[in-house]
C-alpha positions in Angstrom: -51.0 -13.4 -30.6 -49.3 -11.7 -33.4 -45.8 -12.5 -34.6 -44.6 -9.1 -33.4 -45.9 -9.7 -29.8 -44.4 -13.1 -29.8 -40.9 -11.7 -30.7 -41.2 -9.0 -28.1 -42.1 -11.7 -25.4 -39.1 -13.8 -26.5 -36.8 -10.8 -26.3 -38.0 -10.0 -22.8 -37.4 -13.6 -21.7 -34.0 -13.5 -23.3 -33.1 -10.3 -21.5 -34.4 -11.7 -18.2 -32.1 -14.8 -18.6 -29.2 -12.6 -19.6 -29.8 -10.4 -16.5 -30.0 -13.4 -14.3 -26.8 -14.9 -15.8 -25.0 -11.5 -15.3 -26.1 -11.3 -11.7 -25.0 -14.8 -11.0 -21.6 -14.2 -12.7 -21.1 -11.0 -10.7 -21.9 -12.9 -7.5 -19.4 -15.6 -8.4 -16.7 -13.0 -9.1 -17.3 -11.3 -5.8 -17.3 -14.6 -4.0 -14.0 -15.6 -5.6 -12.5 -12.2 -4.8 -13.5 -12.5 -1.1 -12.0 -16.0 -0.9 -8.7 -14.8 -2.5 -8.4 -11.8 -0.2 -9.2 -14.0 2.8 -6.5 -16.5 1.8 -3.9 -13.7 1.3 -4.8 -12.2 4.6 -4.2 -15.5 6.3 -0.8 -15.9 4.6 0.1 -12.3 5.7 -0.9 -13.1 9.3 1.1 -16.3 9.3 4.2 -14.4 8.0 3.8 -11.7 10.6 3.6 -14.3 13.4 6.7 -16.1 12.1 8.5 -12.7 12.0 7.4 -12.0 15.6 8.6 -15.4 16.7 11.9 -14.9 15.0 12.4 -11.5 16.5 11.6 -12.7 20.0 14.1 -15.6 19.6 16.8 -13.2 18.3 16.1 -10.9 21.2 16.5 -13.8 23.7 19.8 -14.8 22.0 21.0 -11.2 22.2 20.1 -11.0 25.9 22.0 -14.2 26.7 25.0 -12.9 24.7 24.9 -9.6 26.6 24.8 -11.3 29.9 27.7 -13.5 28.9 29.7 -10.5 27.8 29.0 -8.5 31.0 29.8 -11.4 33.4 32.2 -10.5 36.1 34.3 -13.7 35.6 34.8 -12.9 32.0 35.8 -9.3 32.7 38.2 -10.4 35.5 39.8 -13.0 33.2 40.3 -10.4 30.4 41.7 -7.9 32.9 44.3 -10.5 34.2 45.3 -12.0 30.9 45.1 -9.2 28.3 45.7 -6.1 30.5 48.0 -7.7 33.0 46.2 -6.3 36.1 47.0 -7.8 39.5 44.5 -8.8 42.2 45.3 -5.7 44.4 43.9 -3.4 41.6 40.6 -5.3 41.6 39.6 -3.8 44.9 40.1 -0.2 43.6 37.4 1.7 41.8 38.6 4.0 39.1 36.3 6.6 37.6 37.0 7.8 34.1 35.6 11.1 32.9 33.7 11.1 29.7 35.1 14.4 28.6 38.3 14.3 26.6 38.6 18.0 25.9 
């Protein structure tokens, strides 16, 4: 084997190792990227679930507050104390028109 052939064989082997190292490095980078995206997606899902839970809780609190504000006993108490209405008026139904014009 001549010196020229030996150098060419060594260069081919070096290129093969370089190609193998590059393939392994690219595979490592893709694996790291997939893991990072997976972790970020899990965090986004957890944040979305926490937001949904918070919204549902707030909705329940608003519903309870609405029911408290619409209760007949509260409205009757306000009518007597603040508006000075008497009990005879409570049996009457008064319709107000929505048009002011």
